[in-house]
C-alpha angles and dihedrals in degrees: 000000000000101000115177124203094233132043127182115225122209114192114206098181091121095048113024092021092053087061090066119111112268094011119123127160126197119212090260090049090054092050089052092051090050090053091049094050092045089053090052090052103245110168101217131025114195097207105182148289108291091198094058101074143340092259090065093053090048089053094051090049091054094039091057087068093056119105105228119190102187111010137072119209117234126203115211131211147130133272118269117290119261114271092018129109114235093240090055096046113110093206094055091045090054091050090055091046089057085070097214123150091225128048128189115211123190125205137172117271096174119083088209090062092042091057102034104031105028093030091215140111129276090245094050091051091054089048090050090054094047097043094049096048094043090050093051092044089052087057089057097257127144108230132207116194118215107202097209117215088002098155093046089044091050090055091047097047116348095186093057094044089055090047090061089057090048091051092051092045094049090050092055108265108158096203129033109205118202107213125206087196096170093042090230102123125108122227093248091054092047091050096049096044094044090050090054093047092048089054089054096041107024117209093354102090123111133183132222116179137179126210103232091125095035090252105104095113093042091048091050092050092047090052089054089049087055094052107275112152099188127056127190128195144117122275097242097023097249119139143114117339107339094357138244136289107299109240093192084068099036097050096056091039090058099037094048087053088056097257107129113219106155129046093244116088094208129051101218092118094056095093099035090051090049091054092046094052091044090053091050091048090047094237136109125249106251109255092225096051111125116251097355104045123103089239096045091100100021119128126193111156113090095234092048097047092044091049096047091049090054097040117005094202090060091081104007123071090200136015108264091224089062090071097034094260130114139227118254125196107205110217119220141126090282095052116112121251091244092062092048090048091053089058092046093050090055085069099032116015091188095068119096135196089265096050117118089234091057091051091048092052092052092047091049091047092054092044094052094045088052087059093052104273119138120190104180090093095034110062092160092057091049091052090050089050089054092047093052092047098048095037097250097123131099131209108232096169144351126225097219095186143327137202129197127194122190123196141184132241093036129217111245092327094311099122100161141044123205127196119194134184114203131182122208111180106309094340128092131192131192114203134172129199138175122229147172094267132343097287095049089049092050092048092052095046093047093050094046090053096047097042088070088067101027111035091179088075089073087079093056122093138158118257100176138022124184131179122196124187107223100189110026092177089075089063112199090358091059122131112249133200118216120199117193125189118200137182138191093198093266105050136031125210138170132216134186137213131185130199142127084247112070091206092053092047088051091049091054092050092045094049091048092048092054093043091051092053092049096047089050 
């Protein structure tokens, strides 16, 4: 293993990541992502191809006015076209117009692509690489060379693949990036080939992997083991097809191993930055993502939860706080008594595992899960269950009754009307509201009624709503589980309701969501 003590990270979220399905960044979005990555301490931010569209040039113009403390912006583009002088090439001109200190140029390293895609000769392709890099270097630019399809090209004709690196090196490229463009390489192949290239070009080899075999992170780490000093990827792994190497996994993997790759010494921003970028990209961080996912430090099995509460390292390879995440004990019928007791003692420290209240909570938990409830994704509902069982709850309101009428055709998308009667203390209110469906109408009517008494509820809104059929054999009479996630702008919480009536299950989850906010 040829571990180095320092690795450069190039984040391509705004270029390769933007090619992912469903991903679209505005200019302001891109500026926000740059600020987030700079705060984390990423060395290079590949921000786009200025020759691709006017929006990219607008971004580079605005980005040049940013004050970056840790990162350098990188403009990305191809070598000159065949039969064209560098100074006449529109792509190279756009790269210079982006006004970045660093430019990333990609060129073909596979003879198959040279012949079949570029429709040119092997010699002309090498000349295109050399001419482009020499021209940019003459303009005072630092140049990174992305050897596109390098691993496939190496298998096809290793001598020619190496000659493309030699051409780039001779022309002045400071880093030679081996690209697994199709994502088809195995870790052993990446290790062996990278090791050979590092021997030829010591301390100048980089790695760029795609995830088409689910091995992008592993391939990147193996390249580092073989001597690579530069790693490219996207922060949450999204990108074209199956995505790119996930830097939110690679960075902590390297830094925990003692290989510094961001300017920050600690990793506490790893998770907050992941959430910030996900929000900008209008996606969710995958629950199962290492380090940053909601489930990364979640424990459900009784033995696991009991062990981690006694000795965190027994079932956690790193403290969740070290990467800005937090431990979650998932409550269910298989959760150990110790984990349930921990939740109970947050409300009443005097209760023990042998207290009658503790036993009642466990019995109630098992009873409700037998009827279809599931609390591992609904911490707020579990807390409310504990409060009801140990007498620590409070009744803020009562939904006396409700009525929902649906009609077709609808009126401007408002297909249902809900009427609710609520009681708060000695006061009652009857309110009606229209909505896009029965549940939306009920939600609106309930909030309108309660906001008269509790104005703070105006800040609360739903951000997710899921319905799961528990027993599909019962067809339309099946029991369903509704999971609602709410936020007040500062905190996020989830509640659950179960019933054979989807509206009633939604009502239970809605009521609990509001009650949780008020009791907090």
